[in-house]
C-alpha positions as CSV (number, residue, x, y, z in Angstrom):
1,M,-11.4,-5.7,-37.6
2,S,-13.2,-9.1,-37.0
3,R,-14.4,-11.3,-39.9
4,D,-17.9,-9.9,-39.6
5,G,-16.7,-6.5,-40.1
6,R,-17.1,-5.4,-36.7
7,A,-14.4,-3.7,-34.5
8,P,-13.1,-5.8,-31.6
9,P,-14.3,-4.7,-28.1
10,L,-12.1,-2.3,-26.2
11,R,-10.2,-3.6,-23.2
12,A,-9.9,-1.9,-20.0
13,R,-6.2,-0.8,-20.8
14,D,-7.4,0.4,-24.3
15,L,-10.0,2.6,-22.6
16,A,-7.5,3.9,-20.0
17,D,-5.2,5.0,-22.9
18,C,-8.0,6.6,-25.0
19,Y,-10.0,8.5,-22.4
20,N,-9.5,10.5,-19.2
21,L,-12.4,9.2,-17.4
22,P,-11.2,5.8,-16.2
23,E,-8.8,7.2,-13.6
24,P,-10.0,4.7,-11.0
25,M,-8.9,2.1,-13.6
26,R,-5.3,3.5,-13.4
27,F,-5.4,3.7,-9.6
28,I,-6.1,0.2,-8.2
29,D,-5.8,0.0,-4.3
30,E,-7.0,-3.7,-4.1
31,A,-6.0,-6.9,-5.7
32,R,-6.2,-10.6,-5.2
33,V,-3.2,-12.8,-6.3
34,Y,-2.3,-16.4,-6.0
35,V,1.3,-16.9,-4.9
36,Q,3.3,-20.2,-5.0
37,A,6.7,-20.8,-3.8
38,G,9.0,-23.2,-5.5
39,K,9.2,-26.9,-4.8
40,G,12.4,-28.4,-3.4
41,G,14.2,-30.6,-5.8
42,D,14.3,-34.3,-5.2
43,G,17.4,-36.1,-3.8
44,A,19.3,-38.3,-6.1
45,I,20.1,-42.1,-6.0
46,A,23.4,-42.7,-7.5
47,F,26.6,-44.7,-7.0
48,L,30.1,-43.6,-7.8
49,R,31.8,-45.8,-10.4
50,E,35.2,-44.7,-11.5
51,K,38.2,-46.5,-12.8
52,Y,40.3,-46.5,-9.8
53,R,37.5,-46.5,-7.3
54,P,35.2,-49.5,-8.2
55,F,33.5,-49.3,-4.8
56,G,33.1,-45.5,-4.5
57,G,29.8,-46.1,-2.7
58,P,26.5,-44.0,-2.8
59,A,27.0,-40.5,-4.3
60,G,23.5,-39.2,-4.9
61,G,23.3,-35.4,-4.2
62,D,20.7,-33.3,-2.5
63,G,18.0,-31.4,-4.3
64,G,18.1,-27.6,-4.4
65,R,15.8,-25.5,-2.4
66,G,12.8,-23.8,-4.2
67,G,12.5,-20.1,-4.7
68,D,10.5,-17.9,-2.3
69,V,7.9,-15.4,-3.4
70,V,9.2,-12.0,-2.0
71,F,7.4,-8.7,-2.0
72,E,9.8,-5.7,-2.3
73,V,8.8,-1.9,-1.9
74,N,9.6,0.1,-5.0
75,E,9.0,3.8,-4.5
76,G,8.5,4.4,-8.2
77,L,5.0,2.5,-8.0
78,S,1.7,4.0,-6.8
79,T,-1.0,1.4,-7.7
80,L,-1.8,-2.2,-7.7
81,L,-2.8,-2.3,-11.3
82,D,-0.3,-4.7,-12.6
83,F,-1.6,-7.5,-10.4
84,K,-5.1,-7.1,-12.1
85,Y,-3.4,-8.4,-15.3
86,K,-1.0,-10.8,-13.6
87,P,-2.9,-12.5,-10.7
88,R,-0.5,-15.6,-10.5
89,L,3.0,-15.2,-9.0
90,I,4.8,-18.5,-9.1
91,A,8.6,-19.0,-8.1
92,R,10.9,-21.4,-9.7
93,D,11.4,-25.0,-8.3
94,G,14.8,-26.2,-7.1
95,E,16.7,-28.7,-9.4
96,P,16.9,-32.3,-8.4
97,G,20.3,-33.8,-7.1
98,R,22.8,-35.6,-9.4
99,G,25.5,-38.2,-9.2
100,K,28.9,-37.6,-7.7
101,Q,27.4,-35.9,-4.9
102,Q,26.3,-32.9,-6.9
103,Y,23.6,-30.7,-5.3
104,G,20.8,-29.4,-7.4
105,H,20.6,-25.5,-8.1
106,K,18.4,-23.5,-5.8
107,G,15.3,-22.1,-7.5
108,D,15.4,-18.3,-8.2
109,D,13.4,-16.2,-5.8
110,L,10.5,-14.3,-7.4
111,I,10.9,-10.6,-6.4
112,V,7.6,-8.9,-6.8
113,R,7.7,-5.0,-6.9
114,V,4.9,-3.4,-4.8
115,P,4.2,0.4,-4.0
116,P,5.0,1.9,-0.6
117,G,2.0,1.3,1.9
118,T,1.1,-2.2,0.6
119,L,-0.4,-4.6,2.9
120,A,-0.7,-8.4,2.2
121,F,-3.3,-10.7,4.0
122,D,-3.8,-14.5,3.8
123,E,-7.2,-14.7,2.3
124,E,-8.2,-17.9,4.0
125,S,-7.1,-17.0,7.6
126,G,-7.1,-13.2,7.3
127,A,-3.8,-13.0,8.9
128,M,-1.5,-10.2,7.8
129,L,1.6,-11.3,6.1
130,A,3.3,-8.1,5.5
131,D,3.1,-4.3,5.9
132,L,5.6,-2.7,3.6
133,V,6.2,0.9,3.9
134,M,10.0,1.8,3.4
135,P,11.5,1.8,0.0
136,G,13.6,-1.5,-0.4
137,E,11.8,-3.2,2.4
138,R,11.1,-6.9,1.8
139,A,8.9,-9.7,3.1
140,I,8.6,-13.4,2.2
141,I,5.0,-14.0,1.3
142,A,5.4,-17.6,0.5
143,K,8.3,-19.8,1.6
144,A,9.9,-22.3,-0.6
145,G,10.1,-26.1,0.0
146,A,13.3,-27.7,1.1
147,G,15.3,-30.0,-1.2
148,G,15.3,-33.7,-0.8
149,L,18.3,-35.7,0.5
150,G,20.3,-38.0,-1.7
151,N,21.2,-41.5,-1.0
152,M,24.8,-40.5,0.3
153,H,23.2,-39.4,3.5
154,F,21.8,-42.9,4.3
155,V,25.1,-44.8,4.5
156,S,25.6,-46.9,7.7
157,S,27.8,-49.7,8.9
158,T,24.9,-52.1,8.0
159,R,23.6,-50.4,4.9
160,R,26.5,-49.8,2.5
161,A,24.5,-49.4,-0.7
162,P,21.3,-47.7,0.2
163,R,18.8,-47.0,-2.5
164,I,16.9,-44.4,-0.5
165,A,16.4,-40.8,-1.3
166,T,13.7,-38.2,-0.1
167,P,11.7,-36.1,-2.4
168,G,11.7,-32.2,-2.1
169,T,8.9,-30.7,-0.1
170,M,6.2,-28.4,-1.8
171,G,6.5,-24.6,-1.3
172,E,3.8,-22.5,0.3
173,R,0.9,-21.6,-1.9
174,R,-2.0,-19.4,-0.9
175,W,-4.4,-16.7,-2.2
176,V,-3.3,-13.3,-1.0
177,R,-5.4,-10.2,-0.7
178,M,-3.3,-7.1,-1.4
179,E,-4.4,-3.6,-0.1
180,L,-2.7,-0.3,-0.7
181,R,-2.7,2.5,1.9
182,L,-0.9,5.6,1.0
183,V,2.0,6.6,3.4
184,A,1.2,10.2,4.6
185,E,1.7,12.1,7.8
186,A,-1.4,14.3,7.4
187,G,-4.5,13.9,5.4
188,L,-7.1,16.3,3.9
189,V,-10.7,15.3,4.2
190,G,-13.9,17.1,3.3
191,L,-16.9,17.3,1.0
192,P,-16.6,17.6,-2.8
193,N,-15.4,21.0,-4.1
194,A,-14.3,22.1,-0.6
195,G,-10.8,22.9,-2.3
196,K,-8.7,19.9,-1.0
197,S,-6.8,19.4,-4.2
198,T,-6.4,23.1,-4.6
199,L,-4.9,23.2,-1.1
200,L,-2.6,20.4,-1.9
201,R,-1.4,22.1,-5.2
202,A,-0.8,25.3,-3.2
203,L,1.2,23.6,-0.4
204,S,3.2,21.1,-2.5
205,A,4.5,20.3,-6.0
206,A,1.7,17.8,-6.5
207,R,-0.6,18.6,-9.4
208,P,-4.0,16.9,-8.9
209,K,-6.8,17.7,-11.2
210,V,-9.0,20.6,-10.2
211,A,-12.2,21.7,-11.6
212,P,-15.5,23.4,-10.4
213,Y,-17.6,20.3,-10.4
214,P,-18.1,17.6,-7.8
215,F,-16.0,14.6,-7.7
216,T,-13.1,16.0,-9.7
217,T,-10.7,13.9,-7.6
218,L,-11.3,10.3,-8.4
219,K,-8.2,8.9,-6.7
220,P,-6.0,9.9,-3.6
221,N,-3.0,12.1,-4.3
222,L,0.2,12.8,-2.3
223,G,2.3,15.8,-2.0
224,R,5.4,16.9,0.1
225,V,5.0,20.0,2.0
226,R,8.2,22.0,2.9
227,V,8.1,23.7,6.3
228,S,11.8,24.8,6.3
229,D,15.1,23.7,4.9
230,D,15.3,20.7,7.1
231,E,11.6,20.0,7.9
232,S,8.8,18.7,5.7
233,F,5.8,16.3,5.9
234,T,3.7,14.3,3.5
235,L,0.1,15.4,2.8
236,A,-2.6,13.2,1.3
237,D,-5.7,14.4,-0.5
238,I,-8.6,11.9,-0.8
239,P,-11.8,12.0,-2.9
240,G,-14.7,14.0,-1.3
241,L,-17.2,12.5,1.1
242,I,-20.9,13.1,1.0
243,E,-23.7,12.5,3.5
244,G,-24.4,8.7,3.4
245,A,-20.9,7.9,2.1
246,H,-20.7,5.0,4.5
247,L,-23.7,3.5,2.8
248,G,-22.1,3.7,-0.5
249,H,-23.3,7.2,-1.8
250,G,-21.0,9.1,-4.0
251,L,-17.7,7.4,-4.1
252,G,-18.3,5.8,-0.7
253,I,-15.8,5.5,2.0
254,R,-13.4,3.1,0.4
255,F,-10.6,5.6,-0.1
256,L,-10.6,6.7,3.6
257,R,-8.3,3.5,4.2
258,H,-5.6,5.8,2.8
259,L,-5.8,8.0,5.8
260,K,-5.3,5.2,8.3
261,R,-1.6,5.8,8.3
262,T,-1.9,9.6,8.9
263,R,-1.3,10.9,12.4
264,L,-3.2,14.2,11.8
265,L,-6.6,15.0,9.8
266,V,-7.3,18.3,8.3
267,Y,-11.0,18.9,7.7
268,V,-11.3,21.2,4.7
269,L,-14.6,23.1,4.7
270,D,-16.2,25.6,2.2
271,L,-16.6,29.1,3.9
272,T,-19.2,30.0,1.3
273,G,-21.5,27.1,2.4
274,D,-22.6,26.0,5.8
275,P,-19.2,24.9,7.4
276,E,-20.8,23.7,10.8
277,R,-23.2,21.4,8.9
278,D,-20.4,20.3,6.6
279,F,-18.1,19.5,9.4
280,A,-20.8,17.4,11.1
281,I,-21.4,15.4,7.9
282,V,-17.7,14.7,7.3
283,R,-17.0,13.8,11.0
284,R,-19.9,11.4,11.0
285,E,-18.9,9.6,7.9
286,V,-15.3,9.2,9.2
287,A,-16.5,7.9,12.5
288,A,-18.8,5.4,10.6
289,F,-15.7,4.1,8.9
290,D,-13.4,4.1,12.0
291,P,-14.2,5.7,15.3
292,A,-10.5,5.7,16.2
293,M,-9.9,7.8,13.0
294,A,-12.5,10.3,14.0
295,A,-10.6,10.6,17.5
296,R,-7.3,11.3,15.8
297,P,-5.7,14.8,16.3
298,S,-7.3,17.3,13.8
299,L,-7.4,20.7,12.6
300,I,-10.0,22.7,10.5
301,A,-9.1,24.6,7.3
302,L,-11.9,26.9,6.3
303,N,-11.3,27.5,2.6
304,K,-12.2,30.3,0.1
305,L,-11.5,33.2,2.2
306,D,-11.1,35.2,-1.0
307,L,-14.9,34.8,-1.6
308,T,-15.9,35.8,2.0
309,E,-15.8,38.9,4.1
310,P,-12.7,38.6,6.3
311,A,-14.6,39.6,9.5
312,A,-17.3,37.1,8.8
313,A,-14.7,34.4,8.1
314,E,-12.9,35.0,11.5
315,R,-16.2,34.9,13.3
316,I,-17.1,31.5,11.6
317,A,-13.5,30.2,12.6
318,R,-14.1,31.3,16.2
319,D,-17.5,29.7,16.4
320,L,-16.5,26.5,14.8
321,A,-13.4,26.2,17.0
322,R,-15.5,26.6,20.2
323,H,-18.1,24.1,19.1
324,S,-15.7,21.4,17.8
325,G,-12.7,22.0,20.1
326,L,-10.4,22.1,17.3
327,E,-8.1,24.9,15.8
328,A,-9.8,26.6,12.8
329,F,-7.9,28.5,10.2
330,A,-9.5,30.7,7.6
331,I,-7.5,30.3,4.3
332,S,-7.8,30.6,0.6
333,A,-6.1,27.9,-1.3
334,E,-6.6,29.6,-4.6
335,A,-5.3,33.0,-3.5
336,A,-2.7,31.6,-1.2
337,L,-4.0,33.5,1.9
338,G,-3.4,32.3,5.4
339,L,-1.5,29.1,4.5
340,E,1.6,29.7,6.5
341,P,-0.3,29.6,9.9
342,L,-1.9,26.5,8.8
343,V,1.3,24.7,7.7
344,A,3.0,25.8,11.0
345,A,0.0,24.3,13.1
346,I,0.3,21.0,11.1
347,A,4.1,20.8,11.5
348,A,3.7,21.5,15.3
349,R,1.1,18.8,15.8
350,L,3.1,16.3,13.9
351,A,6.3,17.2,15.8
352,A,4.3,16.8,19.1
353,A,3.1,13.5,18.0
354,N,6.6,12.3,17.1
355,A,8.1,13.5,20.4
356,P,8.7,10.7,22.9
357,A,6.5,10.9,26.1
358,A,8.2,12.8,28.9
359,A,9.7,10.7,31.5
360,A,7.7,10.6,34.9
361,C,9.5,12.7,37.6
362,P,10.8,10.6,40.6
363,S,8.8,11.1,43.7
């Protein structure tokens, strides 16, 4: 309580802990940080004076190298939230050299844990600095400065007692834009309440929130789908798109970046609505975000078979497959109907995408 009797304002973290609404606060997929590598230590100017070596000569040691700023993938992380509260990443400087030819200690590297799928860009040039996917993978984002040379390096036949040393160099420093893209092999895309999250729950151990109102899903979700004992794939579910999403309507298309790594898209459509119209809307929004993504191998999952006549569902699937040129499957994520053929088709498409191109036959 403040002096005037009023309660202090709640911070974003307080709100995130108190309410369920700020899910997007917890899932942060963009951040801007300042990184600074350590400066190298200066070289020393010193002379050796010992009892039995009165003319020991120059003995200034070199400065230590500074520390690098290193990004390392930690599979236990799934958001860039920490960087919103800690936007400055500064590594330690190297120690200066000392007498008796003693070198300064190297500055410790700053190891920064990031979630899988993190991209780092130099904000000024736009150049990509790192694309980190696999657990344990590392990339140096800012290189440290080198240590300076002590005067012991500058002795010559004509310069017996040099009073020269070089300073350590500055480490790299830059503003870095971080972007998170989920690492998934297949992705679910569709309008709100088409059943994407329910389908992810039915196929994997993931437990995204599901409810009968639009925009229940406010952040992307990942799940691992098991095909057999030795085969599985990762499936991503992103928040629903609506018409005009590329103009910022609804939740917009900002979450579509998480499907950029996928090799296969699954369009989830509601059988109880107008599937052909819905497909056209979603396909148009995906193409507006990235035409190459719209041309990616795709399948159609016509959901809510349990609320539709089977004959009508099969007819809609045939018509949509003919018009779109894509395989269409009538399923019910809620009642677990028709899921095995869909999973088999996804696995087959992914296996075909992974297979190396056949060698050309000799003429």
